[in-house]
Structure formats: C-alpha cells, structure tokens
C-alpha angles and dihedrals in degrees: 000000000000125000117292108267105145127054125185119197111198111207135020125219121099096316096047098046094042087055093046092048095048097045094044091049098044099042101031091120093055095067094236117173107226120189125182118200119198139150126222086210091068114072124216125230090244100181099105094104100137122073145183125246093262090077088073091063091048090055092044091053088056091051092243117166107235100217091047091050092049093050091049095050098036086240132177129197121259126206097176147312126284116217117201127192096358103120094031133339108281095027122121136173139162124239100214130207094235148041128291116249119326130302113271115204090332091298123124112270094222090061090063089048091052090054091050093044092052088056091050094243104106130106119217111302084232090065089069093054117090095199092051096049091043091049093049089054096046093245133138143176136158112271116264126242100240109090090200092062120088091227093061108054100080141077134216140209137191140258108209146154103270094204090055090047090053089050090049092051092044090060090046092050096046089051086058094052105269110150117220120206122193115218149091121261110240100170141018122210115214124197108250093221108034099027090228122141109260100180147335123236120220126212091255089061097253122128132217114209122194143161094225127027126199112202111214094152095124127230091345093068091202095187106020095047113011093045104026099028091219096168134232133248105222112215096180091119088068102027104028100167103116108171141049139187118207131191136161122225139184115281121249131189129349123005098242121199097224142070119239127218115188119191117232132188094267103019138330142279129230131211120192117180115211127176094259103028146354120255116219135182144164118218111195149161108245093208089075104031134034123238090245093052092046089052091047092052090051099044094045092055099050115126093219142008116306114254097203142010114283114266118222118215130190124196146155117219116234141074143261115275085233124022091192114039121173105314096339125094117192118213129176123003091349087066096050145294133247116178113263096247094126099026093253101140097089091038091058088051088053092048090052092050093046093051091046091054092048092049097034111148111258091196117344130002109276119211089216090059090049091052092048091049092050093048092050095048093044089056092047092052094044094051093047088050091054093048093050092047090052089068091058099045102038090074143104094211118122099151098114141032092257095054091046088052091058093046090058095043124121104228127223110266090242091059094042089057091050094051093045093054090050097045095057102050110343096269120154116206112232128211139176101241118048133085100230116080125200096275089061093054090045091052094054098040095047092036089057094046099257098144121181118238093232144004136237106297091222088073092066092077088070115084112242092236091055092049092050093048093051093047091048089054091052091047091053092045090052092052093049092049092051093048088057092050120097123234114266091250091054093047093049090054094046091046093053091241100112118112117227089221093062108100092189089065094045088060092049097241 
C-alpha cells in the first residue's frame, strides 16, 4: 500500500467537521486530499450542546478566536454541571471544572475538609470552590494567571448550538482546502484481498476513493458496522437508559454559567442555557416510562414556550469492539454512545481526533498503531462509563423501579475499586487515560452523600484550630473574588462574545 494521500470523511455534523478542521489544520503541509461526504437529507442528532473544558484547547489548536466562535455559535460559558435530586430528592450540588480550595502543604484540600467535617465545623465543600460559588451567582470571568489565587485554579467550557458549531467548522475547513460533496452513500466497495474499503458510491453514481476513511455517519455506522461488521459492546446492563426527547425553548431569567441535570423516576432531564434559547431534553429508560409520559414530563417543565417540535432519539449505550478497523476509523456516534449526563459526547469526538493525529500513518497503516488507538479509546470510553454509572449508584433513592434496579446492580470491578478507595479514607485513584480528574469524582461522591469513614492520617498532625482558620480564610477569599466577578451577561458583552440576536442579553439579564 502506498503512502496515505487521500482521506474521506463520511458524515458531517459536529464529529465530521471537527475531524475535517483538525486534519486540514494539522496536515496542511502534507498535501493531503480531504473529502467530506454528507447529505442534507440526513439529519444530525444535534443535541450535544454542552461541553467539557478540553474543547477550548481544540479550538485554540485551530487558531480560533474565542469571542468570534462564541458569537457564531450563540455560546455561553460553563463552569460546571448542577445535579438535582440525585443523592436524595431535594439534594443539589455542582460538579465544578476546577479544584476545591487551594493546596495546603502539597496535601489534597478535601482531606483537610474531611477532618473539619468530622468535627462538625466545616461549611459546604462547595463554599471553598470559586467556580461553584461563581456559578451559583451567575458570574463568570476568565481564570487568572496566579496559581496561588483562588480565582485561577479552575477551567471552563462552553454551551453552544452544535449545528452552528458544525457550520462554523465547515467554513474553517473549506478555507483550508477540504472538499465537501453532497450525497447519500448507496454502496461500499471492499477490497477482495485485504477487506479494506476502496471507495464509497453516491446516489448520483459517482465514487469517492480514499486510502483512509473516517466514519462519522452517526448511529448507523455505515462503514465501521454496515460494511466491516466490526461489532458492538452493549453496555445497557450498566447504562440502561435508551431513549431521549429533546426540545429548545425560549430563555427565561438569568443567564447561568452551568448545565443542569435533574434526576427523574425513570431517567433524567437536561437544561442547557445558550444566548438565544435554552436546550432541554429527557433521557429515560422506556421499560419504566412510556414515550408519551416522558414527553409530558419534559414539556410540562419547560421554562418558556417551545421553539420547535420535540425530537425523539433512540440509542443503545456501548461502544464498537474496534474503533479503528482496517482502514476505517470511527469517530462520534459511529464509535459508540454514552448518555450525555456529563457532557462527554463532544469530548470523546475530540479524544478520537487527537489520537488519530498522534498515530496518523506516516506511510502505510500500521497494525500496531491501530491496536494502540483501540486500546486508548477503549480506556476513555470505559472510564467515562464508570463515572456516569457512579451518579446512578451513589444514591439513597429507592422511590422507583429504576432506582431500585441500580441499588441491586453488580458494579464493574473498575468502579468497585474506585468507590472502595474513596470509602475508606477519601482517596481517589488516579490514572493516565480518562477525562475526569479527582475533583470530579469528589464532587459526585460527596454531592451524593457518599462520605468516607476516615481521612488521610497525615492530616492529623495539623491542629484542628489551624485547619479551621485556614479554611475560613479560603472561604472569605472565595466570596471576595466572586463579588468582584461580573455577571455572565456582562462579561459576554465586554468580551465581544455576545450575539445581537440574543434577547436575554439585550435586556441585561
């Protein structure tokens, strides 16, 4: 096989155009011919509007100006995710994009908090987190540069219109030479000897030939599954929610810098505030609720009038047995699906693209590179799965069939190990691959009332009065920093990121 010179990306949407933008930017000097095939007749899922902080680095690598991007996608800033009714009904907490407090003598801040909490003298752990307190007050600013300041040790992400993001990246990609072809694939030609994909045939009779294909065709997996029959690992036993209904509505009230996930009796509901509208959805398990009832629960809880008809989605959680098979790499929904509870869909697209770039064939496709890619992506999917499952099992809820199902579940060994380490003395196991760092696990476990029985014994050398004094200082510093922070609406205007079409900004709040 000759050197890779032609790439075909099948499918547009967020996954396709993110891939096209990254490959055209990274390999522009190699003279690669990149063609993206999509059909306007085939709709995209288009509900992945909330992201994780890593998306900022993806945009930065492309040289994208942040205010311009935010204007173009009607984006808002995101400091974390609020979870309501997950531990018990009436509970709520925010999973922040950042650490709690400040490091003390190179020991984890939460260990000091555990010592104080055990003595009955601690405030909420959330009170020592700048991104949480700022989010609760609807405030936002870019992190500072001084790591010793409370307003510096956090990250942020975006909430945007994914269809507008795909359109934005399409323009970027075409400017860098990516060729877009309109059409539906009606046939796939496989090499009789190697089993590789040689070409795809479009409904107008034309063919697109390439050396490497990237399948971004969504749940259908036109190349990775329909043509290559790669197989799928079904994770429904752990994440059984299998349907969703999504609908946008008019925005009401303050422009809050966080996504909300509210637990329901047979699933959960999302709320994603954009500049021009609010995205809403109900993810559910159809064994315990009908489609009509799920739709009624969603529509009756909207904060404003619906702006479109509800969109029904069907899915099966899991992943491909191979993400890269022969000369086809699957990225996006064609690679697998994990419910959007922690806004990981776009992040897993980004992980797939990043690993493809790092392992991109210099000459021919190397089986060792394929194996490494598949191992990396398998770990990423598995660790996201465990983190999502944690939300369902670290709970005291038993008020419906779904919650009782999770209480009786046998957990994956990898998650059992994680919970056991935490339960004994508040330790969070660390690993190389995996998007969620210790503060994320701490947020969910403490937020859902999973308290460890003890703390790190090294903390005991610190007098309780000294610990309380230092934590009180951090609490006060956090409050002062938040009071000096503008509202998100104010910051968007000052930053040049506000869209003129967003009525919520025209009214100030």
